[in-house]
N, C-alpha and C positions, 0 to 999 in steps of 0.2 A: 192544328191539332191541340186539343185540350187534354192536358196531362194532370190528373188528380195529384194533389200534394197534401201530405200530412205532416204536421209539425210536431217535433219532440222538444220538450224542455227537459234537461237532465239535471235540474236543480234539486229535485226531491226523489223520493223513492216510489212515488205513485205513478201510474200510467198518466201521460198528459192527455188533455182533451183536444179534439180537433176544433179549430176555430181560426179566426184572422187576427193578424197582428198588424199594428200601426206604428210606425216610427215618428215620434213627436219632434225629433230633432236630436242633436249630438250634445251631451253634457260637457261640463268644464273638463272632465276626465277623459274626454274622447270616447266615451261608451254611449251607444245610443240609448235613448229614453223611449221605451217600448210600452204600449198598452195593448191588451188583448180582450177579445170578446168571448162569449160562450163560457163564462166563468173561469177562463184561463187567467192566472195571476202570474205576473212576472215579478219575482222577488228580487232577483240578482242577475246580473249578466256578466259572465266571464267569456272572453273571446275563445272560442273553439278554433284550434289551430289546425287540426287534422282529424281524419277518421278512417276506418276501414271496416269491412264486413268479413266475417268468418267464412271459410270455404263452404260450409253447409248452409250458410244464410241465415243461421239461428241467432247469432251474437253480433253486436257492433261494438266498436271501441273508439273512443274520441278523446283527444288530448286537449289541454287548456292552458291558459296563461297563469292559472292559479298553482301551477306546479303538479296537478293531479291528472289522472285519466279515469275514465269511466267505462265500465263494461255494462252493456244494456241489451235488452231483448230487441232484436231487430224488427220485429212485428209491430211492437207498439211503444217502443221507448222506455219501458220499464227499467229502472236502474238495478243492476245486480251486484256490481262490485265496484269499490273505489280504490285505485291504485295510487299509493302515495309513496314517495321517495326521492323524486326529483326535487331540486332546488331551482326556483325561478320557472320560466316557461318551458313546457314540453312542446317541441316544435313538430314532432312526427311520431307516428304510431302505425303499426301494422300487425296482422295476425300472421303467424307461421302457418304453413299449409296444413297442419293438423287442426287448426281452429281453436286449439286449446292454450296456446302460448302466444304472448304479445312481445313485440320488440318496440322499444321507444328510444328517442335521442332528444336531449334537452340543451338548453342554454348553459347548464352546469358542466357541459363538455362530457357528459356521461351517456353511455349506451347501456340500456338495462333490458333484461329479459324477465317477463312476468308470467306467473300462472293465472290464466282467466278463471280457473276454478276456485282458487282460494285467495286470490289477490296478493300472493307472495311474490317477492322479487328474488328470483333464483340465481341471476348472474348480473354482475355490473362490470362493465369494460371501462377502463380509464387509460387515456394515452393522447387524446386530442387536447389541444391547448385553447380551443375556442368551441362555441356552441355548435352542436350537431344540428344540421339543417335538413337532412334527408337520409334514408337508409334504403337498402334493397336486400332481399333474402335470395341466397343462391340455391337453386333446386329446392331440396326438401328442408334445407335449413341448418345444416351442420356448419355452414359458413354464412356470414352476412357482411355487407359493405355499408360503410358509412362516409358521408360527406360533411365537411366542417367549415366553419368560418375561418379556421386557421389555414385553409387553402389545401388541406390534404384529403385524400380518400384513402381508407384503410380497410383491410381484409381482416376479419376476425374468426377465431376458432371458438365456437360456442361450448364444446365439450370441455375444453381447458381454460375458458375465459381469457384467452390470450390473443395479442395481435400477430398475425401471420406476416404482417408487411404493410408497408406504405405503397399503394398502388400508384398514386400520383401526388406530386407536390406542385401546386399550380402557382402559388404566390398570390392567389386570389380566392376569395370566398367561394365555395362550391354550394350552390343553392339546391341543386337537384342531381339525383343519380338514378340510373336505370341499368339493369342487366338483362341481356337478351341473348338467345341462341343465334349464332351467326349462320348465314347461308354458306354452303360449301364452296362458293366461288370467291369468298372473302379471305385475304391473306391476313391472319393475325400475327404473324411472326412466330418465333421460337423464343422460349424463355432463356436468359442468359445463365441462369442457374436452375438446378433441378428443383422443381416445386416440392414443397413440404408434402409428406404423406398426409398431413392433416388437411390439405386443400382437397375438397371433395366437390365435384361437379363443375369446377371452373373452366375445364377444357372446352374449346369451341364456342366460347362465350365472349361477348363484347360488353364493355363497360362505357356508359355514356355519362358525361359530366357537364352540367349546366353551370357556367361560371359567371361570376359577377363582372368580370373584365371583358364582356361581350363575346366571349369565346365558348364555343361548343366542342368539347374534346372526346374522341372515341379511341379506345385502346383495347387490346386483348386482355381479358381478365386474368387468364393464366400467364401469358407471355409478358405482360406489362409493356408491350411494344405499341407504338402509335399507329393508329389506323387512319385518322384524319384529324384536322383542326380547322374548324370553320368559324369565321368572324362574322357575327350578326350586327344588327342595327343598334342594340342596347343590351343591357345585362340579361343574360339568360336565367329564367326563374325555374324552369321545369322542362322535363324531357321524358319521353317514352318511346318503346319500340312498337312499330305496327306489324312488322314481319322480320324475317331474317336478313333483310336489307334496307327496309324503309323504316324511317323514324320521324318523330315530330319533336320540336323544341319551341317553347314560348318565351318571349322577351318582355322586358319591362314597358316597352313603348307599344305593345299590343300586336306584334307580329307572330304568327304561327308559321314556322319553317317546316316544310316537309322535304327531307333529304333522303337520297339513295346512296347508301354507304359505298357502292361500287363506283359511283362518279359524284363525290361530294362537293366538287368545285362550285357548282350552281345549284340552287334548290330546285326541286321538282315544281314546287309552287310555293307562294307566299300567301297566307291567308290573313286579311286584316279587316276586322269588323269594327273596331274602335281603338282608340289610343290608350285604353286602360290596360294596366299590366295583365299578362296572361299568367294565371296563378296555378292552374292544374290542368293536365292533359292526361286522358286515359283511353286506351284502345277499347272500342266497343263495337261488337258485331263487325260490320264491313266498313266501319268508319272510326269516329272517335268522339269523346266528349270533352269540351273545354269549359274553363270557368275563368272569369276575369275580375278585375278590382272594382268595376262599376256595377256589380251585381248580376251581371249577365252569365248565363249558363246555358250551353246549347250542345245539341247533338248534330253531328255532321255525318251524312251517309252519301254513298254513291258519288264520289268526286264532286262534293259540294252541290250536288243537284237537289238535295233534300236537306233541310235544317229544321230541327225541332227545338224551340225555345222552352226552357224550364224557368218559370217565372216565380216570384214570391220574395226574393231577396232585396227587392227595391234597389237602393244604391250602395248597400253594404257589400264589401268584397266577399266573394265566394271562394274559400281558401282550398277546399279539396272536394274531390268526387270519388264515390265508390259505387260498385254495382254488385248486384247478385241476380241473375236471371233477369226478369222484367222490372226489378226494382232499382232505382237510382237514389243514392243518398248524397246530400251535400251538407258541408258545414259552413257557417258564416259568421262574420263579425258581430252579428246581433245575438250570438249565443245559442242559437237554434240549429238543430238538425232537421232537414226537410227530407221526406221520403216521397219519391214520385213513383206512381204505379203506371207503367207503360201498357198500352194495348200493343197489337202487332203493327210495327212500322212498315 
């Protein structure tokens, strides 16, 4: 299947042009040297580390290694706002369900909440001792979860800008986090202490942690009690829930594990398409989307019976994938956001 791809450069305030890009090689600074056709001029490349699309599909947000984030029109890439306040790389960003507020985490160990309307930073959370690598939003967003290089996962109260507790202290970097509703058959345990009244929507939820020490950890979000601990083939980079009992996790050596929380001792299946790191996993329709460090990005549907390749990134790592209806957005080391328009699969 041919999937149309549109390229967004977020380096200026004008809508970018549709064209082709060619990587001429890697510069001494490790940044790709890129040329473009159709009048497209590549002035500067900063690595885009993450992106997300608002719930209504109108806005996109992307984070960068230059310490900034950008809010842009999802339909054409036109730059709307620049969010400045982090020091060093911004590793992760995501919209709250309202589509008007953004959550970010950076190498400065700070978690921030921003207004997408006026680019103001309304809340800054401090407490981590290492860079924040991933976040998750609980329900409508009164609480959020962060995972850090310091080995801890923390639960935060957005209204009071306070940490409600350390959910896990792993002793190893937490590369990815995911929150999902648990199937009724799963025993999440009971909390040892009465949960704070500031915890909203944490009951009957699972927290999944992708760890650098080759371990995938699942616990009850409210109870803090262990559900399972699975040891993989290499460091886990990312994770996501497919349902109330099925999940996916990707490793540094290219494995995608599908596990059933009800019997996590052995994986349901292990998908291996290349030895490149699995960098992003996202539930999509009746399957999922995965991206890897060799530039590959693909949609898997119907128990691996149907795979759609999303091309264009060449050999540059594709760090993150986001979707809205039939649109798929990716961000890559070459500094570009790609939008794919899907027909009916």
